[in-house]
N, C-alpha and C positions, 0 to 999 in steps of 0.2 A: 186063441186069436189074439194078434198083436195089430196095433195101429201100424200100418207099413204105408199108408199113403194118406197124408192130411191135405185137405182142400179148403180154401175160401174164396169166397168172392168180395170184391171191393168195388165200390160205387161211389165212395167218398174220400176225397184226398185226406181230410181230417183224421179218418178212420185208420189209416193205412200202417201208423206207427205201433199203435197199440195191439192191433191184431197180430200183424207180423211179430213182434216182440214175444207174445205169446205162442205163436206157432213156432217158432225158432226154438224156443224152451221144450215144447212139445216134441219136435222133431228130433231134438237131441237125446231126448229120454227115451224114446222109443225106436231111435236109428230110422227114422222115417223119411220119407220124400214129402216135400212140401209143395203142392201146385196152388198158383194163385191165379184167379180169372180176374183181371182189370177191365170192368164192364162201364161205360158210358152210357147213361140211361137218357133215352128222350121223354122226360116228363110233361110235355106239353099237351098230350091228348092220352086217350086209352086204348089208343091202337087203331084208330081211325081218324082220318081230316075231312072236315065238312068241305061240300062241293065248292068249287070255285076258289079255294085257300091259294094264296100266292105262291108261286113255284120258289121263289126266292126265300119266304117264310120257312117253307118245309126243309130247304136244303140248309138254311141256317140254324136250324135245330139239331138237324144230323152233324153239321159240322162242329156245334158246340159239345154233343155227346164224344164225338172224335177226339176232340181236344182234352175233354176230361178224361177220356181213358189212357190217352197218351201221359197224361200228367200223372196220374195215378200208377202206370207202368213205370215212369221214369223214377218215381219215389221206391217201388218195389225192387226195381232191379239195383238201386243205389243201397237200398237196406240190406237185402239178402246176399248181394256182392260181398259184404262185409261179413258174412255168417260163413262158418263150416258146414253148413247142411248142403244136402242134395234138394235142389228146386229148380223148377221153371214157372214161367209166366207167360199168360196167353192175353191178348186183348181183343175187345169186340164191343158193339154198338147194339142195342136193343131197345124197342118200345117198351113202356110200361107193363102193357098189357101181354107183351110176349117173352117178359123176362123170365117166366117161369121154364120154359123151353130151352133156353140156353143154360141155365142153372142145372136142372135135371140131367141134361147130357153129358157134363162133367162131373157132376156129383155122384152120379150112380157106379164110378169106377174107384171111389173114395173108401176108404175104411171110417173117416170121422171127418165132418166138416166143422169148421170154426167160424162162428158169425157174431158179429155185435148185436148187443139188445136193440131191437127194432123199434122201441117206443122212446120218447123223451124229446127234449129240447133239440132242434136242429137235426133231427133224424128225418131220412128221406123216406117216401112212401113207398119205395121199391125194396126196403129191407125186410117188410113183412112177407111179401110173396117169395122174397129169395129162400127165407127159411121154409115156408110153405112147399116149396119146390122142392128143397133138397131133401124134406123128410117124406112128404106124401108121394112125390113123382119120382124121386131119386132113390127113395127107401134106404136111406144113409142115416146114421144117427147123428145128431148135431150139438155140439157145445155152444150154447149162447154165452158170449163173454159182457158182463157188466161194464159201464163206462169207468169205472174206478180202478185203479190199479192193482189187482191181486195177483199173486204169486200163483200161477196155473199149477206148477208142479208140487205145491204145498196142499195138496188135495189128501190131507191127512184124515180128515173127518168127514165123513160122507153120509148125507141123509137120502135113503131111498123112501118116497111117497108111494106106497103100496093100497092096492084096492083089488088085487086078484085079477086086473084086466089083463088081456093079452098085448095091451100096450105097455102096461107097466112091465109085463115080463120080458117083453123085447127090449125095454130101456135096460132092465138089469142085465140082460145076455150081452147088449151090445156095451155096458160099461163094465164088463168083467176085468179087462187088463187095470182098470183104474181101481176098482174095488179090491182087487187083489193086493195091491200095493198100500192100501189105506191102513192107518192105524186104528182107527174105529168107524164102524157102519152100524148106524142105526135105521131099523125098518119103523115108518111110522103108518099106523093104521087108524084111520078116523072113523068113529061110528062104525063098527063091522057090523054087518047083516046077524040078527038076533036067530035067523033060522037057516043058516048057510052050513055046508059040510064042514067048515073050518071055525064054527062058532065057538066051539071049546078051548081052541089055539088059534087065534088070529095071527097071520104070517109064520105060522108053525112050518108048513109046507114049504114056503121060501127060506127059512132059515136052514132047514134040513139041505136043501139043494145047494145053498152058498156054504154050508160047511162041509160039504163033500167037493168043494173048491178051496178047503182050507181057508174060509172066510169066515171068522166069527162074528156074530151081529147081536145086536140088543134091541128087542120090539118095545116099541112104546104104542100103547092103544091110548088114543085120545078121544074126546069128546068134542063134536063140533060146536065150541063155545064161539065163535066168531061167525060173521055172516056169512063168509066166502073161506071154501075147504084152502085155497091159497093161502088165505091170512092164517089159519092153523099151521100150515105147513112151514111158513116163513117164519112163525113166532117161535116154533121148535126150533129149527136150523140156527135161529139167532141165539136162543137160549143155550143151545148146545156149541155154540160156536163151530156150526158146519163150515165146510169149506167148499161144499158144491152139493146139490139137490139132483137126483135122478129120479125120473117120473117120465111117464107114457105121455105122448102128445095125442092131443085129440082132436079131431075136424069135424065140421058141418060138411053139409050136402054140398057138393060141386055147384049146385043151382045158386048159392049164395054167394055173394061178392068176398065175404070174410068168411075164410074156411077155416081157421084156427078156433077150437073150442073155448068156451068161456072160462075154464080151469087153466087151459093153456096160455091163453090171452093175459090172464091175471097175473101169472106168475112171470111172465116174460116183461109186463108194465111196472111189477113191483121189487123184484129180485136184486137184491143188491151183491149178490154172489153169483158164480157159475150154476148154469142150469143145464144139466145133461138129458137130453130129449130122443125118444125114437117113439116111431109107430109101426 
């Protein structure tokens, strides 16, 4: 499998340049088509308006969202118009509570979604549900890019966070094109079960699977010496100068407002390197 369709959702004009810059690099590397959804978001409500709300106020919020979408679209066309990749952009408006439907409808036809880190200063409330919609509803792997300017093509050292789950395996399969090009792949296993089928060889079956794809890996079995699993993974990635972490994405029940699971959320909050996730 190769990444022939890349996709991103842009809801903030300030994030246009860093995401497009990285998207152009990957599109060139894989001869891929880059699709961009420029989305104006109505953030004033959670999908409903109180009875008796002034019609002018409601119209003003929609107008503002339309203007934001047009501003983003103009920046996208100006930037991508100077590139030599194949691309297209679309624009729309969505309420915060309904944003997932719009994102999933586009993302499901992509091979890989590029999105900005959802947490941090001046990050909109819509960024987290955009990631959730792409992974859980669109069923597409997501490459979450940090705020700092890293060269996405320099993914020579990749860390795989492995816990034998279906989600982890899905992430490994989805990241295969990147893993094949990496110079170093390290599989990190944290506190493997003492009474499991792979207790004598943690990560061994994954190593065999990848070796048959001509991907040589090193396996690091670590103890949970820090309060959170994400802390151990990120410390290991930093110590080994990793360029990217590959991991499964975990979600809570749909009855909860926040869907992203604890380990997933922790990684996205703290990671200073790209994180490749799939569910």
